[in-house]
N, C-alpha and C positions, 0 to 999 in steps of 0.2 A: 498472405504474401508479406514479406518483411519490408520495412521502410528503411532506406539507406540515406545517410547524410553525405552530400558531396560539397566540396569547396574548391574554387579555382585558385591556384597558386599565383596567377598573374594579376587578376583584378579583384580577388577577394569575394566574388559572388558565391553565395551558398544556397543550396536547395535540398529539400528532402524529397526523395523519389521512391514511389511504390514500385518495386520490381520483383519478379520471380527470382528465385535463387539461380535458375538456369539462364537468366538473361545476361547478356554481355555487360561488362562494366562500362559506364559512360566515361569517355575520355575528353570529348570536346565540350568546352564551356558553353552554356546556353546564352550567356551574356556577351562575351567578347569573341567567342568562336575559336580560341586557341586551345591546343591539346594539353591543357594543364588542369583538367578537372580530376580531382582525386577523391576517393572514397574516404570518409572520416571514420575514426574508431569512436563509437559511442556506447554508452551503457545500455544494456538490454532492459526493456521494460516488461514487467509481468504483473499479474494480478492474482492475489490469493483468494480463492473461493472456498466456501464450505466452513465448517467449524473447526476449532482447535488452534486457530492462529491468533497471535497477539492482536492483530489489527481488528479481527472480527469479534473476539470474545473477551479479551482481558484489558483492553485499552481503557475502558471506563472504570476499572477497579472492581467490577462485579464479576462473580463467577458465571460461567456459561449456563444458560438455561438448560435444564435436563428434562423438563416436561413433567416433573413430579411436584406435588404441592409441598410448600415449606413445612418443616417439622414444627409441630406445636407442642408445648409441654403438656403432658397428660395430667400432671398434678399442679395445682396452683401454688404459688410461692407462700411460705408461711406468713400469716398475718402479723403485723407489728402492732404493738400497743399504742393507742392514741393518747393515753394518759401520760403526763410527764412523770419521771422518776421522782420519788419523794426522798430527797437527800437532805440531811440536816447538818 
């Protein structure tokens, strides 16, 4: 069931009400009793679930986990000489 935000134009009282879509709109203020209770226009809230979303996979700067082991080089890097170059 959606949550609707209401505000009274007379006294400024506001309240969030859990209502069915088929329920009638509230018109009488719960605080002052005047018929000035109006439904407010608010942003809809939603939650992204699963993988593939920026919030769940890419926010930390890491690639999403695919379930495979990371690739390791099959050959070792060429060894470097520990002796200093003899330059004259």
